[in-house]
Residue, then its C-alpha position, 0 to 999 in steps of 0.5 A: m079608154a084612158t084612165s088616170r092614176n094618181t101615182g104621187h109623182s105629179t108634183g109639178r116639178t121637172v125631172s131635173q129638179r127632182t134629180l137635183d133635190r135627190l143629189l143635194s139630200l145625199s148624206r156624207y156617206d152616200a157621197v163617199l160611196a159614190a166618190i170611190p168609183m169616180v176616183f178609180a175612173l179618174a185614175l184610169t183617165m189619167h192613165a189613158l190621157a196623161g201617160v201615167s203608168l197603170y200601176l201608179a194610177i191604180t195605186l193612187g186610186a186605191v190610196t185615195s179610196t182608202l183615205l176616204l174610207v178611213d175618214v168615214i169609218y174611223l175618224n167620222p163614223p155615223v152615230d145614232a142620235d138615240p142614246g139607246g142605239s147600238a152605234y152611240r159613242e160617248 
């Protein structure tokens, strides 16, 4: 006997449309967290394909990742819109 369940997922949208919506709704901080491993993957690809030394590739990846982290932690930190919140900056 077949039963039907309403899981709330049948919105008539395809998987690729839902995935694109999720990617476009990422915050800046989510994007930076996703970019850090990509930076190291690019560095290792440069090592493998372009003949860049492993030491230089890892160093470039680490410096780039550090700059990304400095930007999102110190230069543009997340702030709470609520003045009573603990992350409020004046």
